[in-house]
Structures are given as C-alpha cells and as structure tokens.
Gaussian input, Z-matrix of N, CA and C with variables (Angstrom, degrees):
# hf/3-21g

backbone

0 1
 N
 C     1     B1
 C     2     B2     1     A1
 N     3     B3     2     A2     1     D1
 C     4     B4     3     A3     2     D2
 C     5     B5     4     A4     3     D3
 N     6     B6     5     A5     4     D4
 C     7     B7     6     A6     5     D5
 C     8     B8     7     A7     6     D6
 N     9     B9     8     A8     7     D7
 C    10    B10     9     A9     8     D8
 C    11    B11    10    A10     9     D9
 N    12    B12    11    A11    10    D10
 C    13    B13    12    A12    11    D11
 C    14    B14    13    A13    12    D12
 N    15    B15    14    A14    13    D13
 C    16    B16    15    A15    14    D14
 C    17    B17    16    A16    15    D15
 N    18    B18    17    A17    16    D16
 C    19    B19    18    A18    17    D17
 C    20    B20    19    A19    18    D18
 N    21    B21    20    A20    19    D19
 C    22    B22    21    A21    20    D20
 C    23    B23    22    A22    21    D21
 N    24    B24    23    A23    22    D22
 C    25    B25    24    A24    23    D23
 C    26    B26    25    A25    24    D24
 N    27    B27    26    A26    25    D25
 C    28    B28    27    A27    26    D26
 C    29    B29    28    A28    27    D27
 N    30    B30    29    A29    28    D28
 C    31    B31    30    A30    29    D29
 C    32    B32    31    A31    30    D30
 N    33    B33    32    A32    31    D31
 C    34    B34    33    A33    32    D32
 C    35    B35    34    A34    33    D33
 N    36    B36    35    A35    34    D34
 C    37    B37    36    A36    35    D35
 C    38    B38    37    A37    36    D36
 N    39    B39    38    A38    37    D37
 C    40    B40    39    A39    38    D38
 C    41    B41    40    A40    39    D39
 N    42    B42    41    A41    40    D40
 C    43    B43    42    A42    41    D41
 C    44    B44    43    A43    42    D42
 N    45    B45    44    A44    43    D43
 C    46    B46    45    A45    44    D44
 C    47    B47    46    A46    45    D45
 N    48    B48    47    A47    46    D46
 C    49    B49    48    A48    47    D47
 C    50    B50    49    A49    48    D48
 N    51    B51    50    A50    49    D49
 C    52    B52    51    A51    50    D50
 C    53    B53    52    A52    51    D51
 N    54    B54    53    A53    52    D52
 C    55    B55    54    A54    53    D53
 C    56    B56    55    A55    54    D54
 N    57    B57    56    A56    55    D55
 C    58    B58    57    A57    56    D56
 C    59    B59    58    A58    57    D57
 N    60    B60    59    A59    58    D58
 C    61    B61    60    A60    59    D59
 C    62    B62    61    A61    60    D60
 N    63    B63    62    A62    61    D61
 C    64    B64    63    A63    62    D62
 C    65    B65    64    A64    63    D63
 N    66    B66    65    A65    64    D64
 C    67    B67    66    A66    65    D65
 C    68    B68    67    A67    66    D66
 N    69    B69    68    A68    67    D67
 C    70    B70    69    A69    68    D68
 C    71    B71    70    A70    69    D69
 N    72    B72    71    A71    70    D70
 C    73    B73    72    A72    71    D71
 C    74    B74    73    A73    72    D72
 N    75    B75    74    A74    73    D73
 C    76    B76    75    A75    74    D74
 C    77    B77    76    A76    75    D75
 N    78    B78    77    A77    76    D76
 C    79    B79    78    A78    77    D77
 C    80    B80    79    A79    78    D78
 N    81    B81    80    A80    79    D79
 C    82    B82    81    A81    80    D80
 C    83    B83    82    A82    81    D81
 N    84    B84    83    A83    82    D82
 C    85    B85    84    A84    83    D83
 C    86    B86    85    A85    84    D84
 N    87    B87    86    A86    85    D85
 C    88    B88    87    A87    86    D86
 C    89    B89    88    A88    87    D87
 N    90    B90    89    A89    88    D88
 C    91    B91    90    A90    89    D89
 C    92    B92    91    A91    90    D90
 N    93    B93    92    A92    91    D91
 C    94    B94    93    A93    92    D92
 C    95    B95    94    A94    93    D93
 N    96    B96    95    A95    94    D94
 C    97    B97    96    A96    95    D95
 C    98    B98    97    A97    96    D96
 N    99    B99    98    A98    97    D97
 C   100   B100    99    A99    98    D98
 C   101   B101   100   A100    99    D99
 N   102   B102   101   A101   100   D100
 C   103   B103   102   A102   101   D101
 C   104   B104   103   A103   102   D102
 N   105   B105   104   A104   103   D103
 C   106   B106   105   A105   104   D104
 C   107   B107   106   A106   105   D105
 N   108   B108   107   A107   106   D106
 C   109   B109   108   A108   107   D107
 C   110   B110   109   A109   108   D108
 N   111   B111   110   A110   109   D109
 C   112   B112   111   A111   110   D110
 C   113   B113   112   A112   111   D111
 N   114   B114   113   A113   112   D112
 C   115   B115   114   A114   113   D113
 C   116   B116   115   A115   114   D114
 N   117   B117   116   A116   115   D115
 C   118   B118   117   A117   116   D116
 C   119   B119   118   A118   117   D117
 N   120   B120   119   A119   118   D118
 C   121   B121   120   A120   119   D119
 C   122   B122   121   A121   120   D120
 N   123   B123   122   A122   121   D121
 C   124   B124   123   A123   122   D122
 C   125   B125   124   A124   123   D123
 N   126   B126   125   A125   124   D124
 C   127   B127   126   A126   125   D125
 C   128   B128   127   A127   126   D126
 N   129   B129   128   A128   127   D127
 C   130   B130   129   A129   128   D128
 C   131   B131   130   A130   129   D129
 N   132   B132   131   A131   130   D130
 C   133   B133   132   A132   131   D131
 C   134   B134   133   A133   132   D132
 N   135   B135   134   A134   133   D133
 C   136   B136   135   A135   134   D134
 C   137   B137   136   A136   135   D135
 N   138   B138   137   A137   136   D136
 C   139   B139   138   A138   137   D137
 C   140   B140   139   A139   138   D138
 N   141   B141   140   A140   139   D139
 C   142   B142   141   A141   140   D140
 C   143   B143   142   A142   141   D141
 N   144   B144   143   A143   142   D142
 C   145   B145   144   A144   143   D143
 C   146   B146   145   A145   144   D144
 N   147   B147   146   A146   145   D145
 C   148   B148   147   A147   146   D146
 C   149   B149   148   A148   147   D147
 N   150   B150   149   A149   148   D148
 C   151   B151   150   A150   149   D149
 C   152   B152   151   A151   150   D150
 N   153   B153   152   A152   151   D151
 C   154   B154   153   A153   152   D152
 C   155   B155   154   A154   153   D153
 N   156   B156   155   A155   154   D154
 C   157   B157   156   A156   155   D155
 C   158   B158   157   A157   156   D156
 N   159   B159   158   A158   157   D157
 C   160   B160   159   A159   158   D158
 C   161   B161   160   A160   159   D159
 N   162   B162   161   A161   160   D160
 C   163   B163   162   A162   161   D161
 C   164   B164   163   A163   162   D162
 N   165   B165   164   A164   163   D163
 C   166   B166   165   A165   164   D164
 C   167   B167   166   A166   165   D165
 N   168   B168   167   A167   166   D166
 C   169   B169   168   A168   167   D167
 C   170   B170   169   A169   168   D168
 N   171   B171   170   A170   169   D169
 C   172   B172   171   A171   170   D170
 C   173   B173   172   A172   171   D171
 N   174   B174   173   A173   172   D172
 C   175   B175   174   A174   173   D173
 C   176   B176   175   A175   174   D174
 N   177   B177   176   A176   175   D175
 C   178   B178   177   A177   176   D176
 C   179   B179   178   A178   177   D177
 N   180   B180   179   A179   178   D178
 C   181   B181   180   A180   179   D179
 C   182   B182   181   A181   180   D180
 N   183   B183   182   A182   181   D181
 C   184   B184   183   A183   182   D182
 C   185   B185   184   A184   183   D183
 N   186   B186   185   A185   184   D184
 C   187   B187   186   A186   185   D185
 C   188   B188   187   A187   186   D186
 N   189   B189   188   A188   187   D187
 C   190   B190   189   A189   188   D188
 C   191   B191   190   A190   189   D189
 N   192   B192   191   A191   190   D190
 C   193   B193   192   A192   191   D191
 C   194   B194   193   A193   192   D192
 N   195   B195   194   A194   193   D193
 C   196   B196   195   A195   194   D194
 C   197   B197   196   A196   195   D195
 N   198   B198   197   A197   196   D196
 C   199   B199   198   A198   197   D197
 C   200   B200   199   A199   198   D198
 N   201   B201   200   A200   199   D199
 C   202   B202   201   A201   200   D200
 C   203   B203   202   A202   201   D201
 N   204   B204   203   A203   202   D202
 C   205   B205   204   A204   203   D203
 C   206   B206   205   A205   204   D204
 N   207   B207   206   A206   205   D205
 C   208   B208   207   A207   206   D206
 C   209   B209   208   A208   207   D207
 N   210   B210   209   A209   208   D208
 C   211   B211   210   A210   209   D209
 C   212   B212   211   A211   210   D210
 N   213   B213   212   A212   211   D211
 C   214   B214   213   A213   212   D212
 C   215   B215   214   A214   213   D213
 N   216   B216   215   A215   214   D214
 C   217   B217   216   A216   215   D215
 C   218   B218   217   A217   216   D216
 N   219   B219   218   A218   217   D217
 C   220   B220   219   A219   218   D218
 C   221   B221   220   A220   219   D219
 N   222   B222   221   A221   220   D220
 C   223   B223   222   A222   221   D221
 C   224   B224   223   A223   222   D222
 N   225   B225   224   A224   223   D223
 C   226   B226   225   A225   224   D224
 C   227   B227   226   A226   225   D225
 N   228   B228   227   A227   226   D226
 C   229   B229   228   A228   227   D227
 C   230   B230   229   A229   228   D228
 N   231   B231   230   A230   229   D229
 C   232   B232   231   A231   230   D230
 C   233   B233   232   A232   231   D231
 N   234   B234   233   A233   232   D232
 C   235   B235   234   A234   233   D233
 C   236   B236   235   A235   234   D234
 N   237   B237   236   A236   235   D235
 C   238   B238   237   A237   236   D236
 C   239   B239   238   A238   237   D237
 N   240   B240   239   A239   238   D238
 C   241   B241   240   A240   239   D239
 C   242   B242   241   A241   240   D240
 N   243   B243   242   A242   241   D241
 C   244   B244   243   A243   242   D242
 C   245   B245   244   A244   243   D243
 N   246   B246   245   A245   244   D244
 C   247   B247   246   A246   245   D245
 C   248   B248   247   A247   246   D246
 N   249   B249   248   A248   247   D247
 C   250   B250   249   A249   248   D248
 C   251   B251   250   A250   249   D249
 N   252   B252   251   A251   250   D250
 C   253   B253   252   A252   251   D251
 C   254   B254   253   A253   252   D252
 N   255   B255   254   A254   253   D253
 C   256   B256   255   A255   254   D254
 C   257   B257   256   A256   255   D255

   B1=1.4501
   B2=1.5252
   B3=1.3417
   B4=1.4591
   B5=1.5244
   B6=1.3375
   B7=1.4644
   B8=1.5215
   B9=1.3244
   B10=1.4631
   B11=1.5207
   B12=1.3378
   B13=1.4739
   B14=1.5257
   B15=1.3197
   B16=1.4679
   B17=1.5213
   B18=1.3248
   B19=1.4621
   B20=1.5255
   B21=1.3363
   B22=1.4648
   B23=1.5231
   B24=1.3176
   B25=1.4686
   B26=1.5258
   B27=1.3397
   B28=1.4609
   B29=1.5246
   B30=1.3330
   B31=1.4660
   B32=1.5318
   B33=1.3422
   B34=1.4575
   B35=1.5250
   B36=1.3219
   B37=1.4667
   B38=1.5295
   B39=1.3244
   B40=1.4612
   B41=1.5198
   B42=1.3336
   B43=1.4664
   B44=1.5303
   B45=1.3364
   B46=1.4686
   B47=1.5292
   B48=1.3207
   B49=1.4681
   B50=1.5142
   B51=1.3116
   B52=1.4569
   B53=1.5305
   B54=1.3290
   B55=1.4638
   B56=1.5274
   B57=1.3303
   B58=1.4608
   B59=1.5374
   B60=1.3229
   B61=1.4585
   B62=1.5254
   B63=1.3193
   B64=1.4656
   B65=1.5254
   B66=1.3316
   B67=1.4696
   B68=1.5294
   B69=1.3279
   B70=1.4619
   B71=1.5244
   B72=1.3221
   B73=1.4610
   B74=1.5189
   B75=1.3105
   B76=1.4550
   B77=1.5256
   B78=1.3187
   B79=1.4606
   B80=1.5298
   B81=1.3254
   B82=1.4624
   B83=1.5231
   B84=1.3063
   B85=1.4722
   B86=1.5253
   B87=1.3417
   B88=1.4632
   B89=1.5381
   B90=1.3395
   B91=1.4622
   B92=1.5219
   B93=1.3235
   B94=1.4680
   B95=1.5251
   B96=1.3224
   B97=1.4667
   B98=1.5281
   B99=1.3348
   B100=1.4617
   B101=1.5218
   B102=1.3221
   B103=1.4677
   B104=1.5217
   B105=1.3282
   B106=1.4647
   B107=1.5218
   B108=1.3403
   B109=1.4583
   B110=1.5290
   B111=1.3349
   B112=1.4795
   B113=1.5287
   B114=1.3328
   B115=1.4689
   B116=1.5198
   B117=1.3157
   B118=1.4649
   B119=1.5298
   B120=1.3237
   B121=1.4641
   B122=1.5155
   B123=1.3271
   B124=1.4606
   B125=1.5311
   B126=1.3263
   B127=1.4698
   B128=1.5151
   B129=1.3264
   B130=1.4626
   B131=1.5275
   B132=1.3325
   B133=1.4651
   B134=1.5227
   B135=1.3234
   B136=1.4586
   B137=1.5275
   B138=1.3267
   B139=1.4698
   B140=1.5282
   B141=1.3318
   B142=1.4586
   B143=1.5286
   B144=1.3305
   B145=1.4671
   B146=1.5274
   B147=1.3114
   B148=1.4662
   B149=1.5212
   B150=1.3332
   B151=1.4650
   B152=1.5252
   B153=1.3336
   B154=1.4619
   B155=1.5324
   B156=1.3255
   B157=1.4623
   B158=1.5274
   B159=1.3267
   B160=1.4691
   B161=1.5223
   B162=1.3310
   B163=1.4610
   B164=1.5280
   B165=1.3346
   B166=1.4622
   B167=1.5260
   B168=1.3300
   B169=1.4659
   B170=1.5234
   B171=1.3185
   B172=1.4710
   B173=1.5239
   B174=1.3263
   B175=1.4682
   B176=1.5252
   B177=1.3243
   B178=1.4673
   B179=1.5280
   B180=1.3226
   B181=1.4565
   B182=1.5183
   B183=1.3326
   B184=1.4592
   B185=1.5162
   B186=1.3301
   B187=1.4679
   B188=1.5235
   B189=1.3302
   B190=1.4644
   B191=1.5297
   B192=1.3316
   B193=1.4628
   B194=1.5238
   B195=1.3260
   B196=1.4550
   B197=1.5304
   B198=1.3089
   B199=1.4659
   B200=1.5256
   B201=1.3295
   B202=1.4663
   B203=1.5239
   B204=1.3248
   B205=1.4643
   B206=1.5267
   B207=1.3282
   B208=1.4659
   B209=1.5207
   B210=1.3203
   B211=1.4692
   B212=1.5250
   B213=1.3181
   B214=1.4573
   B215=1.5286
   B216=1.3294
   B217=1.4600
   B218=1.5230
   B219=1.3301
   B220=1.4607
   B221=1.5285
   B222=1.3265
   B223=1.4632
   B224=1.5233
   B225=1.3201
   B226=1.4518
   B227=1.5186
   B228=1.3119
   B229=1.4496
   B230=1.5326
   B231=1.3206
   B232=1.4678
   B233=1.5371
   B234=1.3013
   B235=1.4665
   B236=1.5150
   B237=1.3144
   B238=1.4498
   B239=1.5101
   B240=1.2965
   B241=1.4569
   B242=1.5387
   B243=1.3156
   B244=1.4628
   B245=1.5241
   B246=1.3332
   B247=1.4676
   B248=1.5068
   B249=1.3069
   B250=1.4566
   B251=1.5307
   B252=1.3336
   B253=1.4682
   B254=1.5131
   B255=1.3340
   B256=1.4552
   B257=1.4957
   A1=110.81
   A2=115.76
   A3=119.55
   A4=110.93
   A5=116.28
   A6=120.23
   A7=112.04
   A8=116.53
   A9=120.29
   A10=110.73
   A11=116.58
   A12=119.19
   A13=111.10
   A14=116.79
   A15=120.13
   A16=110.65
   A17=116.68
   A18=120.44
   A19=110.63
   A20=117.28
   A21=120.70
   A22=109.70
   A23=116.68
   A24=120.64
   A25=110.18
   A26=117.16
   A27=120.24
   A28=112.08
   A29=117.44
   A30=119.78
   A31=111.00
   A32=116.64
   A33=120.27
   A34=112.12
   A35=117.76
   A36=119.81
   A37=112.59
   A38=118.31
   A39=121.26
   A40=113.06
   A41=118.74
   A42=119.34
   A43=113.52
   A44=117.49
   A45=119.68
   A46=110.75
   A47=116.81
   A48=120.77
   A49=109.92
   A50=116.80
   A51=120.93
   A52=111.24
   A53=116.74
   A54=120.29
   A55=111.97
   A56=116.15
   A57=120.20
   A58=110.25
   A59=117.27
   A60=120.58
   A61=111.57
   A62=117.32
   A63=120.96
   A64=110.98
   A65=115.96
   A66=119.89
   A67=109.94
   A68=117.79
   A69=120.90
   A70=110.17
   A71=117.82
   A72=121.45
   A73=110.70
   A74=117.36
   A75=121.88
   A76=110.95
   A77=117.14
   A78=121.53
   A79=111.20
   A80=117.48
   A81=120.05
   A82=113.52
   A83=117.89
   A84=119.73
   A85=109.64
   A86=116.67
   A87=119.33
   A88=114.43
   A89=118.26
   A90=119.49
   A91=112.96
   A92=116.45
   A93=120.62
   A94=108.06
   A95=116.71
   A96=121.16
   A97=110.67
   A98=116.60
   A99=121.23
   A100=111.75
   A101=117.00
   A102=121.99
   A103=111.60
   A104=117.14
   A105=119.92
   A106=112.10
   A107=118.30
   A108=120.15
   A109=111.88
   A110=118.94
   A111=116.55
   A112=112.00
   A113=116.68
   A114=119.66
   A115=110.62
   A116=117.24
   A117=120.61
   A118=110.63
   A119=116.33
   A120=120.07
   A121=113.02
   A122=116.64
   A123=120.16
   A124=110.15
   A125=116.61
   A126=120.10
   A127=112.43
   A128=116.84
   A129=120.01
   A130=110.24
   A131=115.87
   A132=119.68
   A133=111.95
   A134=116.37
   A135=120.52
   A136=110.37
   A137=117.17
   A138=120.34
   A139=111.69
   A140=116.82
   A141=119.72
   A142=110.93
   A143=116.09
   A144=119.65
   A145=110.96
   A146=116.28
   A147=120.26
   A148=110.78
   A149=116.93
   A150=119.94
   A151=111.24
   A152=117.49
   A153=120.63
   A154=110.48
   A155=116.86
   A156=120.76
   A157=110.10
   A158=117.33
   A159=120.02
   A160=111.38
   A161=116.89
   A162=120.04
   A163=110.67
   A164=116.74
   A165=120.14
   A166=110.90
   A167=116.75
   A168=120.47
   A169=110.22
   A170=117.09
   A171=120.80
   A172=110.42
   A173=117.25
   A174=120.47
   A175=110.20
   A176=117.59
   A177=120.04
   A178=111.04
   A179=117.45
   A180=120.69
   A181=111.51
   A182=116.44
   A183=120.32
   A184=111.89
   A185=116.42
   A186=119.39
   A187=111.44
   A188=116.71
   A189=119.87
   A190=110.75
   A191=117.36
   A192=120.73
   A193=110.88
   A194=117.32
   A195=121.31
   A196=110.87
   A197=116.93
   A198=120.54
   A199=110.25
   A200=117.42
   A201=120.49
   A202=110.92
   A203=117.23
   A204=121.42
   A205=110.72
   A206=115.94
   A207=119.56
   A208=110.99
   A209=117.46
   A210=120.49
   A211=110.54
   A212=117.43
   A213=121.62
   A214=110.41
   A215=116.88
   A216=120.26
   A217=111.17
   A218=116.48
   A219=120.84
   A220=110.82
   A221=116.98
   A222=120.19
   A223=111.33
   A224=118.00
   A225=121.40
   A226=111.91
   A227=117.82
   A228=123.02
   A229=108.32
   A230=117.46
   A231=120.77
   A232=114.24
   A233=118.83
   A234=120.25
   A235=112.09
   A236=116.82
   A237=120.92
   A238=112.28
   A239=117.77
   A240=123.49
   A241=111.70
   A242=116.66
   A243=120.00
   A244=113.72
   A245=116.75
   A246=120.28
   A247=109.48
   A248=116.11
   A249=122.31
   A250=108.12
   A251=118.12
   A252=122.00
   A253=109.30
   A254=116.45
   A255=119.70
   A256=110.78
   D1=-43.86
   D2=-179.14
   D3=-65.02
   D4=-36.61
   D5=177.90
   D6=-63.83
   D7=-36.78
   D8=178.94
   D9=-68.77
   D10=-38.98
   D11=177.58
   D12=-65.09
   D13=-38.55
   D14=176.13
   D15=-65.46
   D16=-37.27
   D17=178.96
   D18=-65.07
   D19=-41.00
   D20=177.52
   D21=-63.47
   D22=-42.46
   D23=179.04
   D24=-61.29
   D25=-42.27
   D26=-178.73
   D27=-67.30
   D28=-28.25
   D29=177.69
   D30=-61.37
   D31=-26.09
   D32=178.63
   D33=-96.86
   D34=-38.24
   D35=-176.26
   D36=-79.34
   D37=-30.70
   D38=179.96
   D39=-55.42
   D40=-53.43
   D41=177.87
   D42=-63.35
   D43=-32.22
   D44=177.44
   D45=-66.52
   D46=-42.63
   D47=176.91
   D48=-62.67
   D49=-42.67
   D50=179.47
   D51=-63.82
   D52=-39.44
   D53=176.55
   D54=-63.22
   D55=-40.98
   D56=178.04
   D57=-64.40
   D58=-43.59
   D59=177.94
   D60=-64.02
   D61=-34.70
   D62=176.84
   D63=-62.10
   D64=-44.28
   D65=178.77
   D66=-64.56
   D67=-42.93
   D68=178.08
   D69=-61.23
   D70=-42.59
   D71=177.95
   D72=-63.01
   D73=-41.60
   D74=-178.94
   D75=-64.25
   D76=-39.49
   D77=-177.13
   D78=-77.18
   D79=-42.36
   D80=-172.73
   D81=-83.22
   D82=-44.34
   D83=-177.55
   D84=-147.35
   D85=82.59
   D86=-174.81
   D87=-68.10
   D88=-18.81
   D89=-178.07
   D90=-97.06
   D91=-6.31
   D92=177.43
   D93=-120.69
   D94=110.49
   D95=-174.56
   D96=-91.88
   D97=80.33
   D98=175.35
   D99=-77.72
   D100=-9.45
   D101=-178.39
   D102=-63.51
   D103=-20.31
   D104=-177.12
   D105=-63.05
   D106=-32.42
   D107=-177.04
   D108=-76.46
   D109=-45.55
   D110=172.70
   D111=-63.57
   D112=-33.53
   D113=178.89
   D114=-64.18
   D115=-37.84
   D116=177.47
   D117=-63.37
   D118=-48.58
   D119=-179.57
   D120=-64.78
   D121=-45.44
   D122=179.62
   D123=-67.10
   D124=-35.57
   D125=177.98
   D126=-64.18
   D127=-41.64
   D128=177.22
   D129=-63.93
   D130=-46.04
   D131=177.87
   D132=-62.47
   D133=-37.27
   D134=-179.73
   D135=-66.11
   D136=-42.35
   D137=178.17
   D138=-63.92
   D139=-41.51
   D140=177.74
   D141=-63.24
   D142=-39.56
   D143=177.14
   D144=-65.48
   D145=-40.25
   D146=178.31
   D147=-61.44
   D148=-43.84
   D149=179.07
   D150=-64.58
   D151=-37.07
   D152=178.42
   D153=-64.69
   D154=-42.41
   D155=179.94
   D156=-67.66
   D157=-43.07
   D158=178.80
   D159=-62.93
   D160=-38.92
   D161=177.54
   D162=-62.52
   D163=-41.76
   D164=178.80
   D165=-64.72
   D166=-38.00
   D167=178.62
   D168=-65.17
   D169=-43.03
   D170=179.83
   D171=-64.54
   D172=-42.87
   D173=179.43
   D174=-63.84
   D175=-45.27
   D176=179.68
   D177=-64.98
   D178=-37.53
   D179=176.94
   D180=-64.96
   D181=-40.49
   D182=177.30
   D183=-64.55
   D184=-41.26
   D185=177.10
   D186=-64.87
   D187=-40.85
   D188=178.32
   D189=-63.85
   D190=-39.86
   D191=178.05
   D192=-65.72
   D193=-39.24
   D194=178.49
   D195=-64.31
   D196=-44.06
   D197=178.24
   D198=-63.76
   D199=-42.79
   D200=178.69
   D201=-62.78
   D202=-39.85
   D203=178.57
   D204=-63.76
   D205=-46.97
   D206=-179.73
   D207=-64.06
   D208=-41.41
   D209=179.00
   D210=-64.60
   D211=-39.53
   D212=179.07
   D213=-65.31
   D214=-43.73
   D215=177.44
   D216=-63.18
   D217=-37.33
   D218=179.98
   D219=-65.93
   D220=-37.71
   D221=179.26
   D222=-71.35
   D223=-33.85
   D224=179.63
   D225=-74.14
   D226=-31.26
   D227=-177.82
   D228=-130.15
   D229=81.05
   D230=-171.93
   D231=-59.41
   D232=-31.98
   D233=-178.64
   D234=-78.26
   D235=-22.98
   D236=-178.79
   D237=69.72
   D238=-159.16
   D239=-177.05
   D240=-75.69
   D241=-15.86
   D242=-175.88
   D243=-96.57
   D244=7.91
   D245=-179.18
   D246=-75.73
   D247=132.86
   D248=179.67
   D249=-114.64
   D250=119.39
   D251=177.60
   D252=-90.47
   D253=127.71
   D254=179.11
   D255=-120.23

C-alpha cells in the first residue's frame, strides 16, 4: 500500500523535477542538452510508477466487483447455501 502511495506521488513530482531540470539546462548550457539523460531515467521510473498505480486500480476494481457480486447474490437468495426448507 505504501509503495502505491509513493508511486502516485511520483506521478506528480517526476514531471515537476524534470521541468526544473529543463529550466536549469536552459539557463546553464542551452546548446548542450544533458537533460535527455535525467529525462530517460525519470521517464522509466514514471512508467513503472504508472503501471504500479494502474495495477492497484485494477485489483481494487476487481475486489469491488467481487463484493458487489456477492452482495447481489446474497440479496437474491437470503438464506444462502445453509438454508434448510422444511
């Protein structure tokens, strides 16, 4: 859970860090684009974070669907499997 929260945080901070590095690159050496290497690393990390967040969303959606299915079945058959008709 903590890893997913960090991944969500990085989805927002990664581009901000990259933007700051872009400005630093523009000011310090406008003819030499060293920003491409941090952009590559941050981009890879950003994609991995995105996949982690999407996986968590899919898992939570699947759990929510399972709970909804079970609740729906319970409402349709109030006695459940343990109901004994006499």
